[in-house]
C-alpha positions, 0 to 999 in steps of 0.5 A: 104240213102247215094248211095255209089259207089266203082271204083276199088273193086275187090281188098283188099281195095274194099273188106274191104270197102264192109265189113265195109259199109254193117253195116253203118247205113246211106250208101247204095252200088249200084256200084262196078267197076273192069276192071278184073272182069267186068261182075263177080257177086261181091261174086264171087271176095268175097266168104266172102260176099255172101248173104250180097251184090248182086252186079255185077262188071261192067267197070269203065265208070265214067258217068254211075256210077256217075248216081247211085251214090252221094259219090265214092270211088275210090281203082284204082292202082297209077297212074290210078285215076287221070283221073276218079276222075277228072271227078266225082269232075267235075260232083259234086260227093264226092269222096275219093281217095285210091290211092297216086295220089293226096296225094302229093302236089308238082306235082314235087315231085309226077313225082319224086316218081311215075315216071309219070307226074300228069295231073291234077294239078289244082285239086291237088292244091285243094286236101284235105289230108285225115288224120282226126286226124290231118286235120279234119276240112279240111275234114269237108269242102272238097268234094274230099279228098286223102286217106293216105297211110298206111305207113304214116298214122302209121307214122305220128300220132306216129310222129306229136305230137313230132313236133307240140310240138317242143321236138325233134331236127330236124335230124336224125329222123328213121322210121323203119316199118314193113308191112304184105303182103296184103299191097303189093295188090292183085294182084300175084308178086313172092316176095308176093308168099307163099314159098317166103314169109313165115318165111322170113323179109327183108327190101325192097325199102330202102331209096327210098320208094314211101311213103317217101315225103308223110311222110315228107309232113305232119311232116313238116307241123307239125312242121313248117319247112322242115322235113326229114326222114330216112324211111326203110320199110320191109316186114313180114310173116303176112297177116294184119298189120303194125308196125312203129317205130319212132326213134328221139332226145329229145331236152328236157329232159323229161321223159316217164311218161310225153311223154305219158301224152302229147300224151294223151292231144294230142290225147285226143279227138281221139276215134281211137288211143289209147295211152298205158299205160307205160311199155306196147308196141302195138302189131298187133294182137290187132289192126287186122281188127280195125280202131284203132291205138296204140301207145307206147312210150319210153324215152331212156334216156342214148342216150337222144331220144323218141322211139315210136312205133304204129301199125294199120290194114293196111287195116282199119286204113291203107286204107279203114277204114280211108277212111269211116272215111273221108267219115263220116266227109265229109257227117256230119254223126257220124265220128266212124259210121260203124267203132266202133268194136274192133279188132280181137282176137286172 
């Protein structure tokens, strides 16, 4: 059994990691850390895990945690992972980091968007970006993987086939995205207080969201040239789920049927990407609790553009499920291990 630790286990992504890993046939979770809840029983933080785990949350001491395990998930707040991740990697542990600290390859861009200097540029230059459907071979050979953000996961999976096949004009690319409240994390904050968010909907961080350079980085690699996107995120009054709509001008005269065929060919071997039939659109309720990404495609012939919609559970394919998928690839396990279950319905 692979002995696994979760650093920063008391948040939503930590809870999802625990839920998914419990049923993994080749994994045993042996350590969990939380600075705010150190000393508490894990089930005090996650009552849903009662009778599943008998663990106590501890303070994050990389040396002590590394002595207990072989593989580590770091689910720490952005800006807090740089040091611990570096220590774990130096000690020879395999790591998947769920923070944003190692996703952006250019340290100058990281400083620009996250407001702090990256203090481990050497490891940053060696980091593998963990989107399996695009970077699978690199992930298989990696000892350290930066798990993608939720918005980038949904956006890149929706747009990558367009750029890889050079069928759109590389300008005026719009990503319009809606995310549930859990995407903001578990720490209380006024905008996510129930009376503030319920029955409301608003755009936020318009033109300034930190996931923008992450989306552009992956799409630029897919296109083989610099790609800029107009990214607008919105908050919706739901616990889980994310919907991204990508608008792009077509360079070729293609039909909806032809593009659906292209997408199905592109994702033919991908278990966790489902391309919907013509006339169907994805819904966040259909992927809730699952590691699937559903994609719908329409060609707007009047405006000569393609409209691609994608949905994921932001806590699963957008975070913890994808992290487990990356672990499976890194360890040579079956890629779907611990993840092959349908979403919750309704």
